[in-house]
N, C-alpha and C positions, 0 to 999 in steps of 0.2 A: 428403420423400415420393418414392417410386419411381414411375416412369412406364414405360410400354411401349407400343410401336406395334402396332396390330392389322394383321396382313398382309391382311385382307380389305377393310376400309374405310379403311385408312391414317391413322386417327386416333391421336394420341398421348393416351393416358388413363392415370389412375393405376391401378396394379396391382390395387386394389380392384375395378375394373370388369371384371376378367377372372375366368372361372370357374376352378376348380382350386385347387391348393394350391402353396406354393412347393416346389421340388425340395429335399429335405433335404440333398443333397450339394452345393449350389451353392457354398458357401464353401470346402469342403474340397478339391474337385478342381480348380477353376479359379481359386481366389482372387478371386472376383467380389465387388464391393462391393454390387451390386444382385441381388436374387434372380431366378432363372429360374423362371417359372411354368409349370406343367404344360399348361394349356390355351392355345393360341395365339390363338384368336379372343376378341374382346370379348363381353360379355353380349349386346348388341344383335344381333351377327352370329350368335352361337350360337342366339338365339331365332328368327332369320329362317330358319336352316338347319332347325331343328326344325319350324317350321310348314310349310316346303316339303316335307320328308319326309312329314309327315302328309298333305298335300294329294295328293301323288303316289301314296302307298300307297292311300289311299282311292279315287282314280280308277282305279288298276290292279285293286283289288278289285271295284269296280263295273263293270269292263269298259269304261270310257270311255278308258283309256290302255292300249296294249299295246306292250311292248318288242319290237323286231325280233329276229330270230335271228342277225343279223350286225352286227359292228363297223362303224360308219360311216366309220372311218378306214382299217382294213387289211382289211376284209371277212371277218375270221375268224368262224367259227361257234363258239358256245359261250356261256359265261356273260357277259351283257351288263350294264354298269353305266350309270346315268343320270348324266351330267355337266352341270352348270349353270354357265354363265359368270355369270349374274346370279341371285342367290338370291330376288330379288323378282319373277321371271318363272318361276313354278313349272312351267309346261308348255312352256317353251323348253328342250328337253332335247337333248343330243347323246349318242347311245347308242354306248358304247365297250366293248371287251372289257377285261378286267382289266388286261392289260399296257399297252394304250394309255392307260387312265385314269390308271395310276400315272405313266406317262411325261408326260402333260399336267400333273399336279400337280408333278412334278419339273423342269418346264421343258424337257424333251427334245423335246416335240411342240408346235407351235403349231397351233391349229385355225382354220379360216376359217368361222366360223359366221355 
């Protein structure tokens, strides 16, 4: 049985607990013995993210939550993304521009939230 670690919850689970399908080129390109799955989060984490997005979208639509017009990290004005350190706290949001949000997820920026 193949296993994989979820990067969000750090649990090692069977690959059947992950969404997505195996990458069809996994054996050809890298000579792997275990398949590389297309979705990195386990099903539980994927469900948590989906529930969080629905709650945030509903709150924004109803006017209970409004995104600022500036990035909380670099103060740039423009399109702002909501970043969550904990998916189980839907309204604990750090508002970031597209560039800073990408840098946070790639480990180039550390936030003091």
